[in-house]
PAROTI-289198 format. One line per 2 residues: number of its first residue (from 1); their letters; for each residue x, y, z of C-alpha. Coordinates in nm, 4 decimals. Layout:
N
NUM> a> X:Y:Z  ...
REM end
This chain:
451
1> mr> 1.4526:2.9732:0.9280  1.4002:3.2132:0.6460
3> lt> 1.2561:3.0778:0.3669  1.4172:3.2614:0.0944
5> sl> 1.6039:2.9305:-0.0204  1.2846:2.7241:-0.0682
7> kr> 1.3595:2.6473:-0.4249  1.6388:2.4339:-0.3103
9> ya> 1.3931:2.1915:-0.1805  1.2316:2.1514:-0.5358
11> cg> 1.2828:1.8201:-0.7005  1.4889:1.8890:-1.0093
13> sa> 1.5389:2.2301:-1.1403  1.1609:2.2680:-1.2352
15> ll> 0.8462:2.1111:-1.1754  0.6436:1.9992:-1.4714
17> ll> 0.3112:2.0789:-1.5050  0.0772:1.7668:-1.4890
19> la> -0.0402:1.6433:-1.8142  -0.2905:1.3616:-1.6960
21> ft> -0.4679:1.4665:-1.3826  -0.5819:1.1323:-1.2497
23> st> -0.8564:1.1996:-0.9893  -1.2011:1.1550:-1.1269
25> sg> -1.5601:1.1222:-1.0141  -1.9148:1.2252:-1.0309
27> cg> -2.1325:1.2908:-1.3318  -2.0059:1.2423:-1.6835
29> rt> -2.0748:1.4200:-1.9779  -2.4484:1.4855:-2.0669
31> sa> -2.6004:1.2284:-2.2719  -2.8556:1.1336:-2.5337
33> pt> -3.1293:0.9187:-2.3943  -3.0017:0.6091:-2.5959
35> ra> -2.7953:0.3587:-2.3940  -2.5175:0.3852:-2.6436
37> ta> -2.4513:0.7031:-2.5782  -2.4552:0.7176:-2.2043
39> sp> -2.0857:0.6421:-2.1107  -1.8822:0.9268:-2.0207
41> pa> -1.5391:0.9685:-2.2343  -1.2015:0.8574:-2.1121
43> pi> -1.0235:1.1798:-1.9561  -0.8120:1.3202:-2.2073
45> ar> -0.4565:1.4545:-2.1652  -0.4573:1.7871:-2.0022
47> pq> -0.1507:2.0319:-2.1160  -0.2204:2.3129:-1.8394
49> la> -0.4293:2.2866:-1.5218  -0.6672:2.5794:-1.3885
51> rh> -0.5489:2.9004:-1.2916  -0.2662:2.9372:-1.0052
53> fg> -0.3014:2.5186:-0.9233  -0.1397:2.2697:-1.1224
55> ya> 0.2177:2.1831:-1.0366  0.2797:1.8161:-1.0082
57> vg> 0.4454:1.6860:-0.6987  0.4801:1.3130:-0.6389
59> gk> 0.1992:1.2536:-0.8908  -0.0517:1.4978:-0.7458
61> av> -0.1614:1.8224:-0.8532  -0.1344:2.0528:-0.5807
63> as> -0.2203:2.4225:-0.5441  0.1251:2.6175:-0.5602
65> gq> 0.2613:2.8430:-0.2782  0.0803:2.6636:-0.0174
67> ai> 0.0965:2.4360:0.2542  -0.1387:2.2685:0.5139
69> lh> -0.0048:2.2812:0.8727  -0.0559:2.0857:1.1944
71> ld> 0.1598:2.2293:1.5032  0.2511:2.0144:1.7937
73> pg> 0.0332:2.0986:2.1085  0.1312:2.4463:2.2382
75> vd> 0.2880:2.5908:1.9532  0.1066:2.9059:1.8733
77> ia> 0.0442:2.9469:1.5046  0.0866:3.3429:1.5034
79> tf> 0.4394:3.3014:1.6573  0.5366:3.0143:1.4221
81> ag> 0.4179:3.2120:1.1226  0.5987:3.5263:1.2093
83> ah> 0.9381:3.3189:1.2774  0.8948:3.1669:0.9368
85> hl> 0.7854:3.4354:0.7273  0.4256:3.2644:0.6616
87> tv> 0.0869:3.4239:0.5923  -0.1688:3.2399:0.7420
89> ls> -0.4517:3.2151:0.4900  -0.7054:3.0139:0.7016
91> si> -0.7688:2.7688:0.9695  -0.9949:2.4868:1.0485
93> pf> -1.0841:2.4108:1.3870  -1.2406:2.0824:1.4948
95> gn> -1.2758:1.9476:1.8266  -0.9540:1.9932:2.0166
97> et> -0.7499:2.0314:1.6927  -0.6703:2.3045:1.4228
99> ch> -0.5306:2.3068:1.1028  -0.3817:2.5987:0.9171
101> lv> -0.3410:2.6992:0.5352  -0.0192:2.8969:0.5021
103> ss> 0.1803:3.0512:0.2279  0.5393:3.1891:0.2342
105> ed> 0.5907:3.5746:0.2220  0.9547:3.4842:0.0698
107> dp> 0.8493:3.2943:-0.2196  0.4800:3.2879:-0.2776
109> ss> 0.4621:3.0884:-0.6046  0.6736:2.7751:-0.4869
111> va> 0.5417:2.4290:-0.4446  0.8332:2.3511:-0.2292
113> lp> 0.6769:2.4951:0.0872  0.5627:2.1701:0.2597
115> aa> 0.9071:2.0377:0.2380  1.0832:2.3400:0.3525
117> lq> 0.8644:2.3052:0.6854  0.8214:1.9373:0.7459
119> ne> 1.1539:1.9014:0.9574  1.0802:2.2387:1.1516
121> sg> 1.0518:2.2339:1.5070  0.7001:2.2851:1.6477
123> vd> 0.5582:2.1043:1.3116  0.3442:1.7804:1.3668
125> wv> 0.2963:1.7236:1.0068  0.2639:1.9349:0.6769
127> lh> 0.0695:1.8487:0.3614  0.0180:1.9952:-0.0118
129> nt> -0.2840:2.1407:-0.0719  -0.3746:1.8788:-0.3187
131> mv> -0.6524:1.9201:-0.5947  -0.9974:1.7234:-0.6024
133> wa> -1.1793:1.7265:-0.9332  -1.4993:1.6317:-1.1232
135> pe> -1.4726:1.4976:-1.4573  -1.6667:1.7549:-1.6023
137> gd> -1.2963:1.9052:-1.6354  -1.2591:1.6779:-1.9832
139> qe> -1.6173:1.6737:-2.0776  -1.9035:1.9280:-2.1818
141> pm> -2.0781:2.1360:-1.9372  -2.3703:1.9800:-1.7939
143> at> -2.5598:2.2901:-1.8735  -2.5832:2.2161:-2.2548
145> dd> -2.8186:2.0505:-2.4873  -2.7490:1.6943:-2.5252
147> gd> -2.8808:1.7062:-2.9004  -3.2234:1.5605:-2.8032
149> gw> -3.3598:1.8795:-2.6395  -3.4120:1.9949:-2.2804
151> rt> -3.6043:1.7736:-2.0359  -3.9042:1.8821:-1.8736
153> aq> -4.0706:1.8350:-1.5196  -4.2591:1.5398:-1.6605
155> ny> -3.9500:1.3816:-1.7718  -3.8141:1.4626:-1.4169
157> ta> -4.0875:1.3166:-1.2076  -4.1664:1.0390:-1.4347
159> qe> -3.8113:0.9083:-1.4889  -3.7114:0.5211:-1.4777
161> av> -3.5485:0.5612:-1.1339  -3.8638:0.6944:-0.9957
163> yn> -4.0218:0.3356:-1.0390  -3.7134:0.1225:-1.0019
165> lm> -3.6594:0.2808:-0.6250  -4.0239:0.2905:-0.5498
167> ls> -4.0221:0.6453:-0.4790  -4.4189:0.6919:-0.4580
169> na> -4.4266:0.4009:-0.2207  -4.1264:0.5130:0.0159
171> hg> -4.3050:0.8721:0.0051  -4.6046:0.7406:0.1802
173> ma> -4.3705:0.6403:0.4870  -4.1260:0.9306:0.4714
175> tg> -4.0326:1.2574:0.2721  -3.7252:1.3342:0.4492
177> sg> -3.8986:1.5953:0.6453  -3.6637:1.7595:0.8967
179> vr> -3.3483:1.5991:0.7711  -3.0426:1.7868:0.6953
181> va> -2.8826:1.7087:0.3549  -2.5464:1.8724:0.2966
183> il> -2.4358:1.8726:-0.0636  -2.0713:1.9764:-0.1076
185> dt> -2.0186:2.0545:-0.4969  -2.0525:2.3544:-0.7313
187> gl> -2.3339:2.5104:-0.5387  -2.6964:2.5254:-0.6637
189> dp> -2.9185:2.7819:-0.8313  -3.1836:2.8282:-0.5597
191> sc> -3.4254:2.9892:-0.8355  -3.4874:2.6753:-0.9840
193> pi> -3.8796:2.5736:-0.9632  -3.7843:2.2477:-0.7605
195> ft> -3.6249:2.4294:-0.5123  -3.8901:2.6940:-0.4501
197> tg> -4.1389:2.4507:-0.2924  -4.0622:2.1483:-0.0377
199> gp> -3.7877:2.1401:0.2154  -3.5956:2.4551:0.2693
201> ve> -3.2554:2.5295:0.1049  -2.9462:2.6784:0.3105
203> lg> -2.6796:2.8462:0.1106  -2.3521:2.7818:0.2697
205> ls> -2.0239:2.9654:0.2153  -1.7679:2.9151:-0.0841
207> yv> -1.4368:2.7376:-0.0423  -1.3268:2.7990:-0.4009
209> sd> -1.0289:3.0272:-0.4593  -1.1919:3.2323:-0.7320
211> fp> -1.4885:3.2945:-0.5139  -1.3430:3.3957:-0.1736
213> lp> -1.6531:3.5857:-0.0894  -1.9681:3.4153:0.0608
215> ye> -2.1771:3.2060:-0.1675  -2.2171:3.3380:-0.5220
217> ge> -2.3711:3.0063:-0.6712  -2.2636:2.8597:-0.9919
219> tq> -2.1034:3.0812:-1.2816  -2.0923:3.0540:-1.6428
221> dg> -1.7972:3.2766:-1.7556  -1.7473:3.1415:-2.1235
223> ld> -1.3691:3.1114:-2.0501  -1.1486:2.7951:-2.1281
225> sd> -0.9843:2.8511:-1.7903  -0.7791:2.5333:-1.7679
227> hd> -0.6993:2.5186:-2.1555  -0.8863:2.1823:-2.2072
229> gy> -1.0849:2.2465:-2.4873  -1.4110:2.2962:-2.2934
231> kd> -1.5619:2.5744:-2.1123  -1.7441:2.5780:-1.7955
233> ea> -1.7435:2.2034:-1.7625  -1.9118:2.1689:-1.4111
235> cg> -2.1560:2.4588:-1.4412  -2.4711:2.3113:-1.3315
237> hg> -2.3460:2.0067:-1.1663  -2.4324:2.0917:-0.8005
239> th> -2.7807:2.1982:-0.9312  -2.8287:1.8721:-1.0705
241> va> -2.7044:1.6428:-0.7782  -2.9259:1.8652:-0.5377
243> gi> -3.2290:1.8024:-0.7894  -3.1858:1.4291:-0.7610
245> vr> -3.2127:1.5005:-0.3615  -3.5083:1.7069:-0.4239
247> la> -3.7117:1.4403:-0.6041  -3.6249:1.1394:-0.3974
249> ap> -3.6403:1.3361:-0.0512  -3.8774:1.6132:-0.1267
251> da> -3.8855:1.7734:0.2022  -3.5410:1.7333:0.3322
253> ri> -3.3599:2.0398:0.3982  -3.0846:2.0915:0.1544
255> ia> -2.7456:2.2981:0.2387  -2.5408:2.3821:-0.0474
257> iq> -2.1844:2.4468:0.0066  -1.9714:2.5102:-0.2660
259> vl> -1.6277:2.3313:-0.2984  -1.5921:2.3172:-0.6717
261> dd> -1.5813:2.5990:-0.9276  -1.7607:2.5967:-1.2564
263> dg> -1.4723:2.4133:-1.4220  -1.4964:2.1242:-1.1462
265> wg> -1.1899:2.2372:-0.9266  -1.1516:2.2123:-0.5930
267> ts> -0.8988:2.1428:-0.3192  -0.8549:1.9032:-0.0293
269> wg> -0.8419:2.2266:0.1993  -1.1783:2.3560:0.0425
271> vs> -1.3613:2.0006:0.0921  -1.2237:1.9498:0.4457
273> qg> -1.3665:2.3239:0.5180  -1.7079:2.2257:0.3674
275> iv> -1.7438:1.9207:0.6077  -1.6486:2.1317:0.9020
277> ea> -1.9184:2.3795:0.8113  -2.1754:2.1503:0.7259
279> ve> -2.1479:1.9653:1.0503  -2.0687:2.2776:1.2618
281> nh> -2.2676:2.5425:1.1380  -2.5589:2.3463:0.9417
283> sa> -2.5999:2.0457:1.1868  -2.6199:1.8222:0.8714
285> qv> -2.7208:1.4585:0.9082  -2.5963:1.3512:0.5786
287> in> -2.3385:1.4805:0.3403  -2.3146:1.3906:-0.0039
289> ls> -1.9734:1.3796:-0.1841  -1.9877:1.3639:-0.5690
291> lg> -1.6514:1.4071:-0.6139  -1.3154:1.2308:-0.5549
293> ll> -0.9415:1.1760:-0.5629  -0.7476:0.8708:-0.6137
295> ed> -0.5095:0.9054:-0.3581  -0.5607:0.8827:0.0366
297> np> -0.5805:1.2179:0.1738  -0.5218:1.2641:0.5524
299> li> -0.6844:1.5730:0.5750  -1.0085:1.5103:0.3993
301> rg> -1.0074:1.1227:0.5650  -0.9558:1.2929:0.9198
303> rv> -1.2947:1.5255:0.8795  -1.4851:1.2248:0.7196
305> ew> -1.4188:1.0202:1.0248  -1.4595:1.3048:1.2487
307> ai> -1.8338:1.3639:1.0994  -1.8892:0.9632:1.1133
309> aq> -1.8062:0.9703:1.4710  -2.0781:1.2315:1.5340
311> gv> -2.3395:1.0317:1.3582  -2.3297:1.1819:1.0096
313> iv> -2.4211:0.9849:0.7033  -2.1183:1.0431:0.4524
315> va> -2.2400:0.9424:0.1089  -1.9878:0.9244:-0.1990
317> sa> -1.9547:0.8491:-0.5599  -1.6968:0.5319:-0.6280
319> gn> -1.6119:0.6923:-0.9738  -1.6650:0.7016:-1.3500
321> ra> -1.3296:0.5136:-1.4693  -1.4567:0.1585:-1.5401
323> sr> -1.1879:0.0460:-1.2559  -1.1156:-0.1524:-0.9860
325> vp> -0.8868:0.0955:-0.8164  -1.0521:0.2758:-0.4916
327> qy> -1.1645:0.6137:-0.5137  -1.1423:0.8371:-0.1831
329> pa> -1.3727:0.9604:-0.0105  -1.5875:0.6462:-0.1166
331> aw> -1.3326:0.3924:-0.0234  -1.2746:0.5149:0.3262
333> pg> -1.4239:0.2918:0.6031  -1.7662:0.4155:0.7102
335> vi> -1.8348:0.6076:0.4029  -2.1354:0.4549:0.2010
337> sv> -1.9613:0.3960:-0.1632  -2.1970:0.4156:-0.4084
339> ts> -2.1419:0.2723:-0.8015  -2.3744:0.3559:-1.0937
341> vd> -2.6048:0.1264:-1.2689  -2.7978:0.1419:-1.5768
343> gn> -3.1547:-0.0172:-1.4874  -3.0182:-0.3695:-1.3723
345> rl> -2.6685:-0.3614:-1.5294  -2.3608:-0.2017:-1.4017
347> at> -2.3094:0.1178:-1.6259  -2.0021:0.0850:-1.8639
349> fa> -1.8396:0.3264:-1.6946  -1.8880:0.2719:-1.3514
351> nt> -1.5763:0.1828:-1.0988  -1.6188:-0.1518:-0.8846
353> hs> -1.4378:-0.2103:-0.5709  -1.4812:-0.4188:-0.2546
355> tv> -1.5647:-0.1013:-0.0610  -1.8625:-0.0299:-0.2804
357> av> -2.2022:-0.0857:-0.0430  -2.4641:-0.0400:-0.2926
359> sa> -2.5715:0.0597:-0.6701  -2.7933:0.3505:-0.7886
361> pg> -2.9149:0.4809:-1.1044  -2.6388:0.6665:-1.2831
363> vd> -2.7329:0.6655:-1.6512  -2.9717:0.9032:-1.8371
365> vv> -3.0842:1.0492:-1.5139  -3.2846:1.3616:-1.5206
367> sa> -3.2550:1.6767:-1.2701  -3.2131:2.0400:-1.2712
369> ip> -2.9975:2.2784:-1.4127  -2.9652:2.6560:-1.3280
371> gk> -3.2359:2.8189:-1.4517  -3.0582:3.1571:-1.4701
373> ln> -2.8476:3.0220:-1.8053  -3.1700:3.0469:-1.9778
375> hg> -3.1373:2.7166:-2.1467  -3.4015:2.5350:-1.9734
377> ay> -3.4758:2.3769:-1.6322  -3.3903:2.0275:-1.6690
379> av> -3.0998:1.7955:-1.8585  -2.9782:1.4358:-1.8642
381> as> -2.6567:1.3327:-1.6957  -2.4802:1.0038:-1.6437
383> gg> -2.2237:0.9206:-1.3865  -2.1439:0.8568:-1.0012
385> sa> -2.2247:1.2005:-0.9073  -2.5857:1.1224:-1.0183
387> aa> -2.5882:0.7763:-0.8484  -2.4644:0.9287:-0.5040
389> pw> -2.7682:1.1578:-0.4362  -3.0458:0.8877:-0.4584
391> vs> -2.8654:0.7241:-0.1915  -2.8122:1.0354:-0.0082
393> ac> -3.1869:1.1120:-0.0131  -3.2552:0.7705:0.0984
395> aa> -3.0760:0.8120:0.4109  -3.2547:1.1264:0.4661
397> lm> -3.5926:0.9352:0.4337  -3.4546:0.6537:0.6645
399> le> -3.3768:0.9189:0.9565  -3.7019:1.0807:0.9219
401> ys> -3.8682:0.7629:0.9787  -3.6548:0.6506:1.2635
403> pg> -3.4497:0.9363:1.3915  -3.2221:0.7341:1.6342
405> lg> -3.0599:0.5356:1.3519  -2.6547:0.5855:1.3236
407> pa> -2.4330:0.5324:1.0167  -2.4017:0.1905:1.0624
409> dv> -2.7500:0.1373:1.0980  -2.8367:0.3244:0.7693
411> vn> -2.6193:0.1449:0.5561  -2.7202:-0.2088:0.7212
413> fm> -3.1078:-0.1406:0.6411  -3.0112:-0.0042:0.2932
415> kl> -2.8468:-0.3161:0.2117  -3.1233:-0.5310:0.3596
417> gs> -3.4009:-0.3405:0.1236  -3.1789:-0.3340:-0.1840
419> td> -3.2807:-0.5131:-0.5096  -3.0520:-0.8169:-0.6175
421> is> -2.9348:-0.7564:-0.9394  -2.6514:-1.0339:-0.9583
423> aa> -2.8143:-1.2519:-1.2190  -2.8223:-0.9405:-1.4728
425> np> -2.4359:-0.9069:-1.3717  -2.2816:-1.2329:-1.3929
427> gv> -1.9264:-1.2569:-1.3010  -1.9156:-0.8988:-1.1584
429> tg> -1.7986:-0.8196:-0.8436  -1.7507:-0.4948:-0.6320
431> mg> -2.0753:-0.3427:-0.7113  -2.2198:-0.3757:-0.3597
433> vg> -2.5021:-0.6071:-0.2556  -2.7693:-0.4488:-0.5017
435> ri> -2.9756:-0.1592:-0.6226  -3.1027:0.0321:-0.3523
437> nl> -3.4688:0.0414:-0.3092  -3.6088:0.3143:-0.0996
439> fn> -3.9309:0.1862:0.0115  -3.7729:-0.1561:0.1189
441> al> -3.5153:0.0323:0.2986  -3.7980:0.1896:0.5042
443> rs> -3.9839:-0.1274:0.5427  -3.6883:-0.3089:0.6570
445> ie> -3.6641:-0.0687:0.9425  -4.0381:-0.1202:0.9987
447> we> -3.9707:-0.5028:1.0186  -3.6964:-0.4477:1.2436
449> le> -3.8923:-0.2251:1.4887  -4.2124:-0.4642:1.4819
451> f> -3.9914:-0.7668:1.5521
REM end
């Protein structure tokens, strides 16, 4: 079938741009140290989405002109693509299965490509390439002065979370040495002082459409590319997340794979590629996903399930919407879902849900920002993106201490060692069994080994 008539598959005469993108996760706006200003603002309506993305299909933002294709066994992708005038943009092999990202040679901008292919002979299933998003898309850049000055190394190493999570005690038992933690985010700036000591840093590939070449790191182009009133909203996000892992698991090997751009945009295809690279190319033992979307996505879910089945610990943020609506990947079985606390209290912006396993500090967390922006080395940020990496680091300590632990073991010992903060949150449900405690998580393993 030629695809010259793709537009007849579109719903209506034209597909409208999405006005309010609903996915949200990760860190919030940089904030002053006062608790009153720590909550990220609610997302604003977006008149336009980023670059060539942003067509609304069934309430989801999708990459225009693309389809994610899985063929029946024995169907050759090159033959199928030639017969249907498709360009194969990329393929993801894992196990005995391969998926393909394709576009139409006949109508490269149409969003109707999946609908046109879904009933074709040889097609097992076909999906839109939906967008994954960090909430910095509606907020100020992380790499900005919050009005109270840039933070210092002393602020970083002596922040409240260091004491609440008993980091110094935990480091007497493990530091994460030899454990490989993959951070799928905006990348990181390896020149930051905290990444030049301790465990090594590996720079993976980039799976962001604007950066098709190998890893280029975070950028700050000064452009309001998505026309939302902010510029470079997520610049610094990945560095900040990685800095938390470095603080809590100083000798872990950090693997930075870029799946979000400096405005906080990514796609389900990019995240899926990042997961496969983390496991197959870098032998990651822990994957941190400080990102999300509100609808179940079978492509990412399949890769997450595949990683967990191989013993990888997957940690994800439960979200920042002060909502009980589940966020993915956090809400999928086997993923360690993390919500944010402010000291002992649930953060005002934090999501709660029955799938949340534990809570972790997510308010006014001090961590690194890209030094090459010449703004300073450290800043504060609040949100689920700042909570998840404490848990990823905790997993790294546990895997060094007891290398044979599987994903279920890690979360069980993490829960056993958590601090009960229910008294400070009367009537609140869906925030997990307690706030993580890195020292007690390790002691829980020690007690199990003794008895």
